[in-house]
Every structure is written in structure tokens, then in C-alpha cells.
C-alpha positions as CSV (number, residue, x, y, z in Angstrom):
1,M,10.4,-16.6,-5.9
2,P,13.9,-16.5,-5.8
3,H,13.3,-17.9,-9.4
4,L,11.1,-15.0,-10.6
5,F,13.2,-12.8,-9.0
6,S,16.1,-13.7,-10.5
7,A,14.0,-13.6,-13.9
8,C,13.6,-9.7,-13.2
9,V,16.7,-8.9,-12.1
10,F,18.0,-11.0,-15.6
11,I,15.1,-8.7,-17.7
12,C,16.3,-6.0,-15.9
13,L,20.1,-5.9,-17.0
14,L,19.0,-7.2,-21.3
15,G,16.6,-4.3,-20.9
16,L,19.6,-1.9,-19.9
17,L,21.7,-3.1,-22.4
18,L,18.8,-2.6,-25.0
19,F,17.2,0.6,-24.2
20,P,19.2,3.0,-22.0
21,K,17.3,6.0,-22.8
22,E,13.9,4.4,-21.5
23,S,15.5,3.1,-18.5
24,L,16.6,6.0,-17.4
25,D,13.5,7.8,-18.3
26,A,12.1,5.3,-16.7
27,S,14.2,5.5,-13.4
28,T,13.6,9.2,-13.2
29,R,10.4,9.1,-12.8
30,G,10.6,6.0,-10.3
31,L,12.6,8.6,-8.1
32,E,10.6,11.3,-8.6
33,L,7.4,9.7,-7.4
34,W,9.5,8.4,-4.3
35,W,11.1,11.8,-3.7
36,T,7.6,13.7,-4.1
37,I,5.0,11.6,-2.6
38,I,6.0,8.8,-1.1
39,F,8.7,9.5,1.4
40,P,7.2,12.6,2.5
41,S,3.5,11.2,2.7
42,L,4.6,7.9,4.2
43,L,7.5,8.9,7.0
44,P,4.9,10.3,10.0
45,F,3.2,7.1,9.6
46,F,6.2,5.1,9.9
47,I,7.4,7.0,12.9
48,L,4.7,7.3,14.8
49,S,3.8,3.1,14.0
50,D,7.4,3.2,15.5
51,L,6.7,5.1,19.1
52,L,3.0,3.6,19.2
53,S,5.1,0.6,19.7
54,E,6.7,1.7,22.4
55,A,3.7,3.5,24.3
56,T,2.9,1.8,27.9
57,W,-0.9,3.1,26.9
58,T,-0.8,1.3,23.9
59,S,-1.8,-2.1,25.6
60,R,-4.3,-0.4,27.3
61,L,-6.2,1.0,24.5
62,G,-6.3,-2.9,23.0
63,Q,-8.0,-4.6,26.1
64,F,-10.7,-1.7,25.1
65,L,-11.2,-2.4,22.0
66,E,-10.5,-6.3,22.5
67,P,-14.2,-6.8,22.2
68,V,-14.8,-5.0,18.8
69,M,-11.8,-7.0,17.1
70,K,-12.2,-9.9,18.3
71,P,-15.6,-11.2,17.4
72,I,-15.4,-10.0,14.3
73,F,-11.5,-10.5,12.9
74,R,-10.8,-12.9,15.4
75,V,-7.5,-10.5,16.4
76,S,-6.4,-9.2,19.6
77,G,-7.9,-5.3,20.4
78,N,-4.0,-4.3,19.1
79,G,-5.1,-4.6,16.0
80,A,-7.1,-1.7,15.8
81,I,-4.2,0.3,15.7
82,I,-2.6,-1.4,12.7
83,L,-6.3,-1.3,11.3
84,L,-6.7,2.4,11.9
85,L,-2.9,3.5,10.9
86,G,-3.0,1.3,7.7
87,Y,-6.2,1.7,6.7
88,T,-5.4,5.9,6.9
89,S,-1.7,6.0,5.2
90,G,-1.6,2.7,2.9
91,F,1.0,0.5,1.9
92,P,3.1,-0.6,3.5
93,V,2.2,0.7,6.9
94,G,0.0,-2.1,7.7
95,A,2.9,-4.9,7.6
96,K,5.4,-2.5,9.0
97,M,3.3,-2.1,12.3
98,S,1.9,-5.6,12.8
99,V,6.0,-6.7,12.5
100,K,6.7,-4.3,15.0
101,L,3.9,-5.2,17.3
102,Y,4.5,-8.8,16.7
103,Q,8.5,-8.2,17.9
104,E,7.0,-6.0,21.1
105,G,5.4,-9.1,22.3
106,M,2.1,-7.4,21.8
107,L,0.6,-9.5,19.2
108,S,0.8,-13.8,18.3
109,K,2.0,-14.7,15.0
110,T,-1.7,-15.4,14.2
111,D,-3.0,-12.6,14.6
112,A,0.2,-11.0,13.3
113,Q,0.0,-12.8,10.2
114,K,-4.3,-12.4,10.1
115,L,-3.7,-7.9,10.1
116,I,-1.2,-8.5,7.3
117,C,-4.3,-9.8,4.7
118,F,-6.1,-6.8,5.5
119,T,-4.8,-4.2,7.0
120,N,-2.8,-2.9,3.5
121,G,-4.6,-1.0,1.7
122,A,-4.3,2.3,-0.8
123,S,-4.7,5.4,1.3
124,P,-7.8,7.7,1.3
125,I,-5.8,10.3,-0.1
126,F,-4.7,8.4,-3.4
127,I,-8.1,7.0,-4.6
128,L,-10.0,9.8,-3.5
129,G,-7.1,12.8,-4.7
130,A,-4.3,10.8,-7.3
131,I,-7.5,8.3,-8.9
132,A,-10.9,9.8,-8.5
133,A,-10.4,13.5,-8.6
134,G,-7.0,14.1,-10.7
135,L,-6.4,10.9,-13.5
136,L,-10.2,10.7,-13.9
137,Q,-11.7,13.6,-13.1
138,T,-14.6,12.2,-11.6
139,P,-14.1,13.0,-8.0
140,E,-17.7,11.3,-7.3
141,L,-16.6,8.2,-8.4
142,G,-13.7,8.9,-5.6
143,I,-16.3,7.5,-2.4
144,L,-17.4,4.4,-4.6
145,L,-13.6,3.2,-5.1
146,L,-12.8,3.8,-1.6
147,T,-15.5,1.8,-0.7
148,S,-15.3,-1.1,-2.7
149,H,-11.9,-1.1,-2.2
150,Y,-12.0,-0.9,2.0
151,L,-14.8,-3.3,2.1
152,G,-13.5,-5.8,-0.1
153,N,-10.2,-5.7,2.3
154,I,-13.2,-6.0,5.6
155,I,-14.6,-9.1,4.0
156,I,-11.3,-10.7,3.5
157,G,-9.9,-9.7,7.0
158,I,-13.6,-11.6,8.4
159,F,-12.8,-15.0,6.2
160,I,-8.9,-14.9,7.1
161,G,-10.0,-14.8,10.9
162,R,-11.8,-18.1,10.8
163,M,-9.3,-19.6,8.0
164,I,-6.4,-19.1,10.3
165,Q,-6.1,-21.3,12.9
166,E,-5.4,-19.7,16.2
167,D,-2.4,-19.9,17.9
168,T,-2.7,-19.4,21.6
169,S,1.1,-19.3,22.7
170,Q,2.5,-16.0,23.4
171,P,6.4,-15.4,24.3
172,A,6.2,-14.0,28.1
173,F,9.1,-12.4,28.4
174,R,8.4,-10.0,25.1
175,T,5.9,-8.9,27.7
176,V,9.4,-8.1,30.1
177,I,11.7,-6.6,27.2
178,K,8.4,-3.8,26.2
179,E,8.3,-2.5,30.2
180,M,12.4,-2.6,29.9
181,K,11.9,-0.6,26.0
182,S,8.7,1.8,27.5
183,R,11.9,3.7,29.6
184,K,13.7,5.1,26.9
185,S,14.3,8.7,27.1
186,I,11.6,10.4,24.2
187,G,14.4,11.5,22.7
188,T,16.1,8.1,22.3
189,L,12.8,6.4,21.3
190,L,12.4,9.7,18.6
191,Q,15.5,9.0,17.2
192,T,15.6,5.1,16.5
193,A,12.0,6.0,14.9
194,V,13.4,8.3,12.3
195,T,17.1,6.0,11.7
196,N,14.0,3.0,11.5
197,S,11.5,4.8,9.4
198,V,13.8,6.1,7.0
199,Q,16.2,3.4,6.4
200,Q,12.5,1.1,5.8
201,L,11.7,4.2,3.2
202,L,15.1,4.0,1.3
203,L,14.8,0.3,1.0
204,I,10.8,1.6,-0.8
205,G,12.5,3.8,-2.9
206,G,14.9,1.1,-4.4
207,L,12.2,-1.1,-4.7
208,I,10.0,1.8,-6.5
209,V,13.0,2.4,-8.6
210,F,13.9,-1.0,-9.6
211,F,9.8,-1.7,-10.5
212,S,9.3,1.5,-12.3
213,V,12.3,0.3,-14.9
214,L,11.0,-3.4,-15.1
215,S,7.6,-2.8,-15.7
216,D,8.7,-0.2,-19.2
217,L,11.3,-2.7,-20.0
218,I,8.7,-5.6,-20.3
219,M,6.8,-3.4,-22.3
220,K,9.5,-3.1,-25.0
221,L,10.1,-6.9,-24.7
222,P,9.4,-9.0,-27.7
223,F,7.5,-11.8,-25.7
224,F,5.7,-9.0,-24.1
225,S,3.4,-9.3,-27.0
226,I,2.3,-12.8,-25.8
227,F,0.1,-11.2,-23.0
228,T,-1.1,-7.7,-24.8
229,N,-2.4,-10.5,-27.8
230,G,-4.2,-12.8,-24.8
231,L,-6.0,-9.6,-23.5
232,H,-7.0,-8.5,-26.7
233,S,-9.0,-11.6,-27.3
234,I,-10.3,-11.0,-24.7
235,S,-11.1,-7.6,-24.9
236,S,-13.2,-8.7,-28.2
237,E,-15.0,-11.2,-26.3
238,L,-16.4,-8.9,-24.1
239,A,-16.6,-6.7,-27.1
240,I,-14.8,-3.5,-25.3
241,S,-11.7,-1.6,-26.5
242,S,-8.1,-3.2,-25.4
243,D,-6.5,0.1,-25.1
244,W,-6.4,-1.4,-21.0
245,S,-4.4,-4.3,-22.0
246,S,-0.6,-2.8,-21.3
247,G,-2.0,-0.7,-18.5
248,F,-3.5,-3.5,-16.8
249,I,0.0,-5.1,-17.1
250,K,1.9,-2.7,-16.1
251,G,-0.1,-2.0,-13.1
252,L,0.8,-6.0,-11.8
253,L,4.3,-4.6,-11.9
254,E,4.2,-0.7,-10.7
255,M,1.1,0.0,-9.4
256,S,1.0,4.1,-9.9
257,N,2.1,3.8,-13.7
258,G,-0.5,1.4,-14.6
259,I,-2.8,3.0,-12.8
260,A,-2.6,6.1,-14.8
261,L,-2.0,4.0,-17.8
262,I,-5.8,2.8,-17.6
263,A,-6.8,6.2,-16.3
264,V,-6.7,7.5,-20.0
265,A,-7.5,4.4,-21.9
266,N,-10.1,4.8,-24.6
267,N,-12.6,2.6,-22.7
268,D,-15.4,3.4,-20.7
269,L,-15.3,4.9,-17.2
270,I,-16.7,2.1,-15.2
271,V,-14.7,-0.4,-17.0
272,R,-11.7,1.5,-16.1
273,C,-12.8,1.7,-12.3
274,L,-13.2,-1.7,-12.4
275,L,-9.7,-2.1,-13.5
276,I,-8.3,0.2,-11.6
277,V,-10.1,-0.8,-8.3
278,A,-8.6,-4.6,-9.3
279,I,-4.9,-3.0,-9.3
280,L,-5.5,-1.4,-6.3
281,S,-6.3,-4.3,-4.9
282,F,-3.8,-6.3,-6.1
283,G,-1.0,-3.3,-5.0
284,G,1.5,-4.6,-7.8
285,F,4.4,-6.5,-7.2
286,C,6.3,-3.8,-6.1
287,I,4.2,-3.3,-2.8
288,H,4.5,-6.9,-2.6
289,A,8.2,-6.7,-2.3
290,Q,7.7,-4.1,-0.2
291,I,5.8,-6.0,2.5
292,I,8.6,-8.8,1.9
293,S,11.2,-6.7,3.3
294,C,8.6,-5.8,6.2
295,L,8.4,-9.0,7.0
296,H,12.4,-9.5,6.7
297,G,13.8,-11.2,9.5
298,S,10.7,-12.6,11.1
299,P,9.0,-15.9,11.2
300,L,5.8,-14.1,8.9
301,S,4.9,-16.0,5.8
302,Y,4.3,-13.7,3.1
303,R,2.5,-16.4,0.9
304,P,-0.7,-15.7,3.1
305,Y,-1.0,-12.3,1.8
306,L,-0.5,-13.2,-1.3
307,Y,-3.6,-15.7,-1.5
308,S,-5.3,-12.4,0.2
309,R,-4.2,-10.2,-2.7
310,I,-5.3,-12.7,-5.6
311,A,-9.0,-13.1,-3.4
312,H,-9.1,-8.7,-3.3
313,T,-8.2,-8.3,-6.6
314,I,-11.5,-10.3,-7.5
315,L,-13.6,-9.4,-4.8
316,S,-13.5,-5.4,-4.9
317,P,-14.8,-5.4,-9.1
318,I,-17.7,-7.5,-7.9
319,L,-17.9,-4.9,-4.9
320,L,-18.3,-1.5,-7.3
321,W,-20.2,-3.3,-9.5
322,G,-22.7,-4.3,-7.4
323,I,-23.2,-0.9,-5.9
324,L,-23.1,0.8,-9.2
325,Q,-26.3,-1.4,-9.7
326,I,-27.8,-0.5,-6.9
327,I,-26.7,3.4,-7.2
328,D,-28.7,2.2,-11.0
329,L,-31.7,0.7,-9.8
330,L,-32.3,3.4,-7.2
331,K,-31.9,6.2,-9.8
332,L,-29.2,8.2,-8.2
333,P,-26.3,10.4,-9.7
334,Y,-23.3,9.1,-8.8
335,S,-22.6,12.7,-7.8
336,F,-24.9,12.4,-4.9
337,L,-22.5,10.5,-2.8
338,T,-20.4,14.2,-3.0
339,R,-23.0,16.8,-2.7
340,E,-25.2,15.6,-0.2
341,T,-24.2,13.0,2.4
342,M,-20.3,12.1,2.2
343,L,-17.8,15.0,1.6
344,Q,-18.6,18.3,-0.1
345,P,-17.5,19.2,-3.8
346,D,-14.9,21.8,-2.2
347,S,-13.4,18.6,-0.2
348,F,-11.8,17.0,-3.6
349,Q,-10.8,20.3,-4.3
350,R,-8.6,20.6,-1.0
351,M,-7.4,16.9,-1.5
352,V,-6.0,18.4,-5.5
353,V,-4.5,21.6,-3.1
354,W,-2.9,19.5,-0.7
355,L,-1.4,16.9,-3.5
356,E,0.3,19.8,-5.5
357,L,1.8,20.9,-2.1
358,L,2.9,17.7,-1.4
359,H,4.9,18.0,-4.8
360,F,5.9,21.0,-4.4
361,Y,6.9,20.6,-0.5
362,G,7.8,16.9,-0.6
363,P,11.5,17.0,-1.6
364,I,12.9,19.7,0.6
365,L,11.1,17.6,3.3
366,T,12.7,14.5,2.0
367,L,16.5,16.2,2.4
368,I,15.7,17.9,5.4
369,T,14.9,14.6,6.8
370,L,18.0,12.4,4.8
371,F,20.3,15.3,6.5
372,L,18.9,15.3,10.5
373,T,19.1,11.1,10.0
374,C,22.7,11.1,8.9
375,L,23.4,13.4,11.7
376,I,21.9,11.0,14.0
377,L,24.0,8.1,12.5
378,I,27.2,10.5,12.7
379,K,26.1,10.8,16.6
380,K,25.9,7.2,17.1
381,R,29.0,6.3,15.6
382,I,31.1,8.6,17.4
383,L,29.2,8.0,20.6
384,S,30.3,4.2,20.1
385,V,33.8,4.9,19.2
């Protein structure tokens, strides 16, 4: 991994010198993505995850959900909160909260390692709104993408729960620390949660900009044609257009930009959906870097997460293909998923409106939050003098 990172840094440095304008454009796009969407949409979940780890009722809820989580995923009932927040908010909240609850003594190391492998995925808003209704202009497919993505994660979780050996050791002193921390005032807890969340999101923003530049620069370098030629050969064997190749390679580095290219590729809609759900499941190395940043300072390993993402990348397109075959066998139109059962048509329209509002008000919320965080840090510095 250090050698891979060094190679990426060298490529970026070389590309910055050779393609300064393209690098600036890619950096601007990455910053805009973080500024308008990532920061305002993830901040509430990051703060909530910090506050939940300090709440005294969280452990009681975990005990209540133990009969559900233990037989299915072989993890503590406290993992249900991580599962819920991870699936509703998207990357990398599941990893962040798994590490947090482990450090607070609410999860064993084994349980935290398992949860990281299957509680990180794309958010429903991103899949249903941005991809299905926005990029593909086919909202009916949103439920299919969502189902295959989350069902794949659940299957991975079931297998991971039985593959990773149980570790029954649980540091007892952490429970005492947890009880001591729960006595903090609400104001102190909120200040700490906001500060920690903003610092984590600033790191994520830097990673998004870095990988946006890296993905664009790699496509400009000569050796990129080696990979595209290989994918073109695969496309020829499968008798499909090779337009998807550049988007797929870019998606392996930075998910959102790669999916945007695949969505407009000159390929059959089903082929594009299969490729998109594969990229969603892998997450791109930008997401992987965010997960690694969440694991920093803990004894939890990144390797099981990497293996689980590779397995999910293979599994989710197979699940989507199977669902499509069942729908085709039953002679059901894709639109039945939105018109008659799961969601009403205006639900997708509301998601698009929500994304537009987030794009408009997101920078304002980002500025206000950064300003308040600076005030909190200044206050802490003054009080510590």
C-alpha cells in the first residue's frame, strides 16, 4: 500500500507539471463536489454518530437488538445502529462509527472488523436521486440498483460473520470510561462532536480533490492506453461498445466521476447499470482512502474491507442480473417498482428537488459550520492558556 500511494503521488506531481489546466479543472470539480454535496449531507450523520456513541441508552438498544444481529451477522446488537446509519448516510459513516464504538468499548475488535466490511455503501439518496433519476434519467431502475447493492452487502455481512473468528476478549476498563464520558454536559458533547466531524470531513475533502486530479491525470498519461486497449478487447469479445472503459477505470479511482461517464456511454442501459452497480460496490480508491483515514489510530485492519469490496463488486452485478431475469421471466415492467409498490413517481421528483436544494444551500451550510468550528477551536485554545 505505501508503494501504491507513492506511485500515485509521483503521477500527480508529473501530471501537475505536464497538464496544469486539466489539473486545476479536476481540482475544482472535486472541491465543488465536497463543498456542495459531501460536506452538508454527511455532517449531520457524522455528528449524530459521535453523539450516539456517548448516549447511555445506546447500549440498552444494542441489548434489545442482540437477538436479531447475533444470529444473522454474528455481531453484537450495538452493530444495528451502525448498520442503520451506514445504510442511510453512505460512505464512510459505517467505518467511522465502528471505530468509535470500538474505542468506547461498545464493540469487540472482531465485531468492529466485521461491521466495517458490510456497513459501508452508497446512500439511498445518491442511488435513487443522483444516479437513477439524474444521470440515467430512468428512476424505475433506482430500486433495482438499490436492492442489488444493499442485498449484496447483507450477503457479504452474513458470510463475513462466519468467516472471521470470534474474539471474546473485551477490555473491561472501557466500560468505566464510557460511563465517565456520559457525565459530560450536552454542550461539551456537541462541541466535541462538531469539531471531530468537521476535521474528518476536511480530510475527506482533501482526498476527494486528490483523487479527482489523479483520475484525470492518469487518463492523460500514455500508459493509460494499455488498460483501455485491454478493455476494448474484452468489449469486442462480448460484442458490446467499448465506451464504458474510460468511465470504469476512472470509477475505480473516484466513484462519482466514473459513474457519470458510464451513465452517458454508448452502451445498452442494462450494461451501464451492471457497470454502475459494480463501481458502487467497490467504491473507488478515493472511498478506500477515506476508510483508511477512519481506521487510523485503531488496531483494525483495512485488508478485510478490501477483500469484502472485491467480493461485493462481483456479487452485486450478479444479483442485479438475476433480479432483471426474474422481472423479465414474470413479464413485469420495470416501472411497477415505482408506480404500484415501492415508491410513488413524485418521490423521485422530490429527491431531485432535494439534491438541487442541497447544491444551492450546501456551500452556505459549509461556510457556517467551518466558521463555528473555528470559533470553538479558538475558545478551546484561549481556555487552555
